[in-house]
Backbone as JSON Lines, residues from 0, in Angstrom:
{"i":0,"aa":"M","n":[9.43,109.45,36.49],"ca":[8.79,109.29,35.61],"c":[9.52,108.93,34.3]}
{"i":1,"aa":"N","n":[8.62,108.53,33.25],"ca":[9.5,108.43,32.13],"c":[8.52,109.75,31.29]}
{"i":2,"aa":"P","n":[9.43,109.79,30.12],"ca":[9.05,110.88,29.29],"c":[7.84,111.12,28.65]}
{"i":3,"aa":"E","n":[6.87,109.72,28.41],"ca":[5.79,110.01,27.76],"c":[4.99,110.02,28.7]}
{"i":4,"aa":"L","n":[5.02,109.8,30.33],"ca":[3.96,110.05,31.36],"c":[4.38,111.79,31.5]}
{"i":5,"aa":"D","n":[5.73,111.67,31.43],"ca":[5.74,113.65,32.07],"c":[4.97,114.28,30.81]}
{"i":6,"aa":"F","n":[5.41,113.7,29.56],"ca":[4.55,114.69,28.44],"c":[2.96,115.05,28.6]}
{"i":7,"aa":"L","n":[2.38,113.74,29.26],"ca":[1.09,114.03,29.54],"c":[0.92,114.63,30.55]}
{"i":8,"aa":"D","n":[1.45,114.15,31.52],"ca":[1.45,115.42,33.13],"c":[1.5,116.74,32.69]}
{"i":9,"aa":"Q","n":[2.36,117.25,31.83],"ca":[2.31,118.65,31.29],"c":[1.53,119.28,30.71]}
{"i":10,"aa":"L","n":[0.44,118.1,30.09],"ca":[-0.73,118.72,29.48],"c":[-1.81,118.98,30.4]}
{"i":11,"aa":"L","n":[-1.84,118.23,31.45],"ca":[-3.15,118.2,32.64],"c":[-3.49,120.0,32.69]}
{"i":12,"aa":"G","n":[-2.32,120.29,32.45],"ca":[-2.54,122.33,32.65],"c":[-2.66,122.97,31.66]}
{"i":13,"aa":"G","n":[-3.0,122.12,30.31],"ca":[-3.68,122.96,29.22],"c":[-2.98,122.67,27.96]}
{"i":14,"aa":"N","n":[-2.85,123.35,27.02],"ca":[-2.22,123.05,25.73],"c":[-0.89,123.36,25.77]}
{"i":15,"aa":"L","n":[-0.2,122.87,25.03],"ca":[1.32,123.17,25.03],"c":[1.69,123.2,23.85]}
{"i":16,"aa":"P","n":[3.08,124.3,23.27],"ca":[3.5,123.91,21.96],"c":[4.49,122.61,21.98]}
{"i":17,"aa":"L","n":[4.44,121.82,20.87],"ca":[5.02,120.68,20.98],"c":[6.37,121.2,21.52]}
{"i":18,"aa":"V","n":[7.2,122.37,20.55],"ca":[8.86,122.22,20.78],"c":[8.88,122.29,22.1]}
{"i":19,"aa":"V","n":[8.09,122.89,22.87],"ca":[8.45,122.83,24.47],"c":[8.53,121.36,24.93]}
{"i":20,"aa":"L","n":[7.25,120.38,24.74],"ca":[7.45,119.15,25.26],"c":[8.51,118.49,24.55]}
{"i":21,"aa":"L","n":[8.86,118.52,23.36],"ca":[10.12,117.83,22.81],"c":[11.06,117.87,24.21]}
{"i":22,"aa":"R","n":[11.61,119.01,24.58],"ca":[12.51,118.71,25.72],"c":[12.51,117.78,26.68]}
{"i":23,"aa":"L","n":[11.53,117.0,26.8],"ca":[11.31,115.98,27.86],"c":[11.83,114.88,27.16]}
{"i":24,"aa":"F","n":[12.09,114.76,26.15],"ca":[13.03,113.06,25.52],"c":[14.06,113.3,25.26]}
{"i":25,"aa":"P","n":[15.13,112.2,25.22],"ca":[16.23,112.39,25.09],"c":[16.56,112.22,23.63]}
{"i":26,"aa":"S","n":[15.89,112.3,22.92],"ca":[16.39,112.48,21.17],"c":[14.72,112.27,20.54]}
{"i":27,"aa":"I","n":[15.3,113.33,19.18],"ca":[14.17,113.24,18.45],"c":[13.59,112.35,17.93]}
{"i":28,"aa":"P","n":[14.28,111.19,17.23],"ca":[13.38,109.92,17.23],"c":[12.77,109.15,18.54]}
{"i":29,"aa":"R","n":[13.08,109.14,19.77],"ca":[12.35,108.9,20.88],"c":[11.21,109.92,20.8]}
{"i":30,"aa":"A","n":[11.34,110.82,20.74],"ca":[9.68,111.57,20.66],"c":[9.11,111.38,19.46]}
{"i":31,"aa":"R","n":[9.94,111.23,18.34],"ca":[9.0,110.83,17.35],"c":[7.8,109.98,17.72]}
{"i":32,"aa":"H","n":[8.43,108.73,18.42],"ca":[8.02,107.31,18.42],"c":[6.76,107.37,19.38]}
{"i":33,"aa":"A","n":[7.01,108.1,20.25],"ca":[6.09,108.45,21.59],"c":[4.93,109.04,21.18]}
{"i":34,"aa":"I","n":[5.29,110.38,20.45],"ca":[4.32,111.42,19.94],"c":[3.42,110.19,19.05]}
{"i":35,"aa":"H","n":[3.78,109.6,18.13],"ca":[3.53,108.58,17.09],"c":[2.22,107.75,17.89]}
{"i":36,"aa":"A","n":[2.94,107.36,19.04],"ca":[1.86,106.06,19.73],"c":[1.06,106.83,20.78]}
{"i":37,"aa":"M","n":[1.14,107.92,20.88],"ca":[0.09,108.68,21.7],"c":[-1.05,109.37,20.88]}
{"i":38,"aa":"L","n":[-0.79,109.89,19.85],"ca":[-1.82,110.13,18.36],"c":[-2.29,108.83,18.42]}
{"i":39,"aa":"A","n":[-1.84,107.69,17.87],"ca":[-2.66,106.45,17.55],"c":[-3.6,105.88,18.94]}
{"i":40,"aa":"G","n":[-2.94,106.17,19.89],"ca":[-3.81,105.57,21.28],"c":[-4.61,106.63,21.56]}
{"i":41,"aa":"D","n":[-4.94,107.61,20.89],"ca":[-5.93,108.74,21.0],"c":[-5.83,109.23,22.34]}
{"i":42,"aa":"E","n":[-4.62,109.55,22.79],"ca":[-4.57,110.55,23.86],"c":[-3.76,111.87,23.91]}
{"i":43,"aa":"I","n":[-3.47,112.14,22.73],"ca":[-3.31,113.8,22.3],"c":[-3.76,114.0,20.99]}
{"i":44,"aa":"R","n":[-4.02,115.19,20.77],"ca":[-3.88,115.97,19.38],"c":[-3.24,116.51,19.37]}
{"i":45,"aa":"L","n":[-2.73,116.74,17.74],"ca":[-1.94,117.94,17.25],"c":[-2.62,119.17,16.6]}
{"i":46,"aa":"I","n":[-2.76,120.19,16.84],"ca":[-2.99,121.62,16.46],"c":[-2.07,122.14,15.56]}
{"i":47,"aa":"G","n":[-2.87,122.44,14.55],"ca":[-2.0,123.45,13.56],"c":[-2.18,124.89,14.04]}
{"i":48,"aa":"A","n":[-0.74,125.9,13.47],"ca":[-0.82,126.87,13.76],"c":[-2.29,127.76,13.07]}
{"i":49,"aa":"D","n":[-3.09,126.97,12.3],"ca":[-4.28,127.41,12.06],"c":[-5.83,127.58,12.96]}
{"i":50,"aa":"G","n":[-4.93,126.98,14.07],"ca":[-5.95,126.03,15.09],"c":[-6.97,124.8,14.85]}
{"i":51,"aa":"A","n":[-6.67,124.42,13.48],"ca":[-7.41,123.16,13.36],"c":[-6.68,121.78,13.73]}
{"i":52,"aa":"Q","n":[-7.68,120.77,14.48],"ca":[-6.82,119.66,14.74],"c":[-6.09,119.08,13.18]}
{"i":53,"aa":"L","n":[-5.01,118.43,13.26],"ca":[-4.28,117.65,12.29],"c":[-5.12,116.25,12.12]}
{"i":54,"aa":"Q","n":[-5.25,116.06,11.21],"ca":[-6.54,114.6,10.82],"c":[-5.61,113.55,10.64]}
{"i":55,"aa":"P","n":[-5.55,112.27,11.12],"ca":[-4.85,111.22,10.79],"c":[-3.57,111.17,9.88]}
{"i":56,"aa":"W","n":[-4.22,111.32,8.39],"ca":[-3.57,111.04,7.41],"c":[-2.45,112.13,7.24]}
{"i":57,"aa":"Q","n":[-2.62,113.34,8.2],"ca":[-1.62,114.69,8.17],"c":[-0.56,114.18,9.12]}
{"i":58,"aa":"W","n":[-1.03,113.77,10.43],"ca":[0.56,113.12,11.17],"c":[1.04,111.82,10.78]}
{"i":59,"aa":"Q","n":[0.25,110.99,9.68],"ca":[0.98,110.1,9.53],"c":[2.15,110.5,8.41]}
{"i":60,"aa":"E","n":[1.55,111.31,7.4],"ca":[2.18,111.93,6.66],"c":[3.62,112.61,7.14]}
{"i":61,"aa":"L","n":[3.15,113.29,8.41],"ca":[4.6,113.96,9.25],"c":[5.52,112.97,9.74]}
{"i":62,"aa":"S","n":[4.93,111.8,10.06],"ca":[5.82,110.69,11.14],"c":[6.64,109.86,9.77]}
{"i":63,"aa":"R","n":[6.69,110.64,8.37],"ca":[7.57,109.92,7.48],"c":[8.65,111.04,7.24]}
{"i":64,"aa":"A","n":[8.29,112.3,7.62],"ca":[9.43,113.53,7.28],"c":[10.71,112.83,8.29]}
{"i":65,"aa":"S","n":[11.73,113.59,7.67],"ca":[13.02,113.66,7.86],"c":[13.0,114.24,9.26]}
{"i":66,"aa":"D","n":[13.97,113.85,10.31],"ca":[14.06,114.47,11.56],"c":[14.11,115.94,11.49]}
{"i":67,"aa":"S","n":[14.56,116.41,10.63],"ca":[14.91,118.18,10.47],"c":[13.26,118.78,9.95]}
{"i":68,"aa":"D","n":[12.48,117.95,9.27],"ca":[11.39,118.5,8.61],"c":[10.42,118.06,9.92]}
{"i":69,"aa":"W","n":[10.18,117.29,10.48],"ca":[9.51,117.02,11.42],"c":[10.11,118.44,12.51]}
{"i":70,"aa":"R","n":[11.09,118.44,13.06],"ca":[11.61,119.55,14.06],"c":[10.91,121.19,13.42]}
{"i":71,"aa":"R","n":[10.72,121.21,12.1],"ca":[10.57,122.39,11.46],"c":[8.98,122.44,11.82]}
{"i":72,"aa":"A","n":[8.35,121.3,11.23],"ca":[6.96,121.23,11.25],"c":[6.47,121.29,12.88]}
{"i":73,"aa":"A","n":[7.37,120.84,13.97],"ca":[6.82,121.05,15.08],"c":[6.65,122.49,16.03]}
{"i":74,"aa":"A","n":[7.34,123.29,15.42],"ca":[7.46,124.32,15.74],"c":[6.19,124.84,15.61]}
{"i":75,"aa":"D","n":[5.29,125.02,14.83],"ca":[4.08,125.34,14.54],"c":[3.0,124.48,14.89]}
{"i":76,"aa":"L","n":[3.04,123.21,15.84],"ca":[2.48,122.86,16.43],"c":[1.71,122.86,17.84]}
{"i":77,"aa":"T","n":[0.78,122.81,18.42],"ca":[0.57,122.87,19.69],"c":[0.15,121.16,20.01]}
{"i":78,"aa":"V","n":[-0.14,120.94,21.34],"ca":[-0.47,119.33,21.51],"c":[-1.62,119.64,22.72]}
{"i":79,"aa":"S","n":[-2.68,118.94,22.29],"ca":[-3.53,119.07,23.7],"c":[-4.02,117.83,23.94]}
{"i":80,"aa":"L","n":[-4.3,117.45,25.31],"ca":[-4.6,116.34,25.84],"c":[-5.91,115.95,25.53]}
{"i":81,"aa":"T","n":[-6.1,114.09,25.41],"ca":[-7.31,113.92,25.35],"c":[-8.17,113.66,26.45]}
{"i":82,"aa":"P","n":[-9.66,113.34,26.68],"ca":[-10.09,112.99,28.07],"c":[-9.64,111.94,28.23]}
{"i":83,"aa":"K","n":[-9.27,110.74,27.18],"ca":[-8.85,109.42,27.67],"c":[-7.55,109.51,28.52]}
{"i":84,"aa":"A","n":[-6.54,110.37,28.24],"ca":[-5.57,110.49,28.72],"c":[-5.64,110.92,29.64]}
{"i":85,"aa":"A","n":[-6.07,112.46,29.93],"ca":[-6.53,112.85,31.06],"c":[-6.75,111.88,31.94]}
{"i":86,"aa":"E","n":[-7.76,111.26,32.0],"ca":[-8.02,109.9,32.99],"c":[-7.13,108.8,33.69]}
{"i":87,"aa":"R","n":[-6.01,108.61,32.69],"ca":[-5.14,107.82,32.79],"c":[-3.99,108.48,33.46]}
{"i":88,"aa":"V","n":[-3.72,109.76,33.35],"ca":[-2.84,110.98,34.11],"c":[-3.22,110.93,35.48]}
{"i":89,"aa":"A","n":[-4.23,111.57,35.88],"ca":[-4.89,111.77,36.92],"c":[-5.17,110.72,37.94]}
């Protein structure tokens, strides 16, 4: 299974910390690209430490951060699967 589908498959069991899911990818740049595509495709949601869903402008801003800043921000994020992606994976 490719990392993107494995990422979505892991979320079928419920929300997971982003840092746990990053281990599925061979590199941070690959993870960033895939996560951005899944966000843009309405397959996942990012949830902040405060429990609020990140808005598109927030994850767009995050996508422009350096790898080290992005990795630090990821430590505080949780990923949630959308119904659209759940249908695709199931």
